[in-house]
N, C-alpha and C positions, 0 to 999 in steps of 0.2 A: 521490435515493439517499443514505441516511445510513449510512456505514460506521463501525462502532465497534471500536476496538482492545480485544482481550481477551487475558488470559494464563492464565485458569483456567476450569474447567468452570462454576463458580458465576457468574463474570462473563459467560460466554457465554449461559447460560440467562437471567440477569437482563437482559442487553441485548436478547435476543429478546423477552422478556415486556414490556420497556419500549417496544418498537416499532422497534428497529433493523432496517434493511433488509438489512444484510450485516455480517459480522464479518471482521476481520483477526486471525488467531490468531498470537500471538508468544510468545516467552519472553524473559527478561532485558531488560526495559524499561529498566533502569538503564544498559544498554550500547547503547541505541537500538534494541533488538529483535534477537533471534536466532531461528534455527529452533527451534520447539517440538519436544518429544520425540514419538516414534511413539505412545506411550501417550496423551499429552494430545490429540494430533490425533484419534486413534480415539475417545476419550471424548467430545470436543466434537462430533464428527460424529454420534455416537449420541444426543447430548442435545438438539440443535437441528434445526430444519427449514429455517431461512433459509440462504442461501449462506455458505460459509466459505472465505475466501481465506487461505492459509497463507504466512507469511513464510519465505523460504529464504535464509538468511544465516548462514554457518558461524562467523563471528567478526566482531568489531568493529574489527579492526586497520586495515582499509582496504577499498575496493571493487575493488582489484586482486588477482585471485585466482591462486594457483599452480595447477599441474596437479593437485596433490592436493586443493586446495580445490574445483576444478571437478568432480572426480570425486565429491566429497562432495555437492555441490549436485545433480548429475545423479542420484545414488542417492536423495537425499531427494525429488526431483521424481517419480521412479518410484514411490516408496512413497506419496507424497501422492496421486498419480493412482490407484493401486490401492486406496487407502482410500476414495476417492469424494468428495474435496473438490471445491469448485466452481472454485477457482482458486489460482494461486500469485502471490506478490509477490517479484520477484527483480530484480537489476541488477548489472552489472559494468562496469568501466572498464579501459582499457589504461593502461600506465604514464604515458603522456603526456596522460591525462585525456579520452580519446575513448571513445565507446561501444565495448565489445568486441564487434564484430559477429560474429566467428567463434564466440565462445562463445554469444552470443545465438542463433545458428543451431542450435547443439547443444541449447540449452534448448528451442527451438521443436520440434525433432524428438522430444524426449522428453515434451513436455507433453500430447500427445494433445488431448483436448477441453477441457482446463483453460483457464480464462480467464487471461490474462497481464497483470499489472500490472508495469511497470518502476518500481522504487521510487526513493527519494530519492538513490540513487547519482547521479542526473542533477544534483542540486544541488551535487555535488562535481566535476562535469565542467568542462573548461576553458572551455566556452561552452555555456550551456544551450540556446540557440536552435539552434546547430549540432547538438547532441545530439538535440534534438527532431526536427529534419529527418531525421536518420538513422533514428530510431525510426519515423517516419511512413512510411518505405519498407518497413517490415515489417508487413504487414496482420495478422499474428498477434498483434501487440502491441495490446491493447485499451485500455489507459489508462496514464497517467503520474502517479505520485504525486509531488508536488513542493511545496516551499515557495517556489518562485520564486528559488532560489539564495540565499536569505536564511535566517537562523536560524528565523524563523517565517513562516507564510503571510501574516500581516497585513503584515509588513515587505516581503514579496515580491509583494504583490497586483498591482502594476503589471505585473510580468513574467508572472505567471499570466494576467492579462487578455490579454496579447499572445499567449501560447500558445493560449488558448481561441479567440481570433480567427483565428489562423493555421492551426490544425489541427482542422478539423471532423471529420477521419477518426479522431481520437483523443479519448478522454474524458480531460480534464485534471482530476485529483483533488487539490484543495488539502488539505494536511495540515501539521501542526506548529503548536502554540501557539494553536490556534483556541479562542476562548471563545464562550459563548452570546451575550454582549453584543456582540461584534465580528463575529459571523457574518453579520448582515444586511448590513453595509457590504461585507464581503468578497464576498458573493454578488452584490450589486448592481454592484460594481466589476469583478469578474472574469467575470460571466455563467456561472460554473461551475454544473453541475447536480448535482454530487455533493460530499459533504464527508467527510473522514476525521478522526475525533476520538477522543480518549482521555480526558484529564483533564477536558475540557469537560462530560462527562456524569456526572462523579463528585461525590458529596457524602460526605464522611467515608470515602472509599475505596470506596464502593459506587455502582453504576449507579443514577442517579436518573431515574425515569420522566418527571418534569416537565421535566427538561433535555432529554431525548431528544425529547419532544413539542415543546418550544420550537424546537429545531433543525429538526425535520421540517416544522414549519409554515412555515419559510422557504424550503423546497425546492420 
């Protein structure tokens, strides 16, 4: 499964045509990705047929969310569900760096049939293995997007491999800094079955079908 990050309708349609299996729709990539607008979500869902998972992240200040932030996230999840997306990508931590289990429970209640990916908030947790153990206790969590608590998935591949080995009940989705050239080693080392990529499939700022094909051939 190759998931491609997109931020516009044009990128979404190009990624689908190039052979992407799934899209992660975001805005504000310069801030690490934020929740896209209602209009963009609706347009992308109308333009493509492959699954679209929508990032739900109200700001880039931290992954510790106030009550107001949490209400914003829940409202966005309700809208995304009503629009007909395939999934959401969300994550939150407590002030001491643990998984915010209480808020995760609220997210689960509101997500309905949406697939749930816990995003790279886990890489900012106090202990990634402890965090993964907590998430494994929530059967509604389908996958964890992670760079192995390192700046890039290549640097964190040893940790990612441990997560894949320990958690058969979860899909571990490596993401961040993956290149076409390094993807083979990453997949062989981690035994991951999905990849999350952005710039790896771009040439001159546009989705390149040959790069998508090259990555898919490794999966």
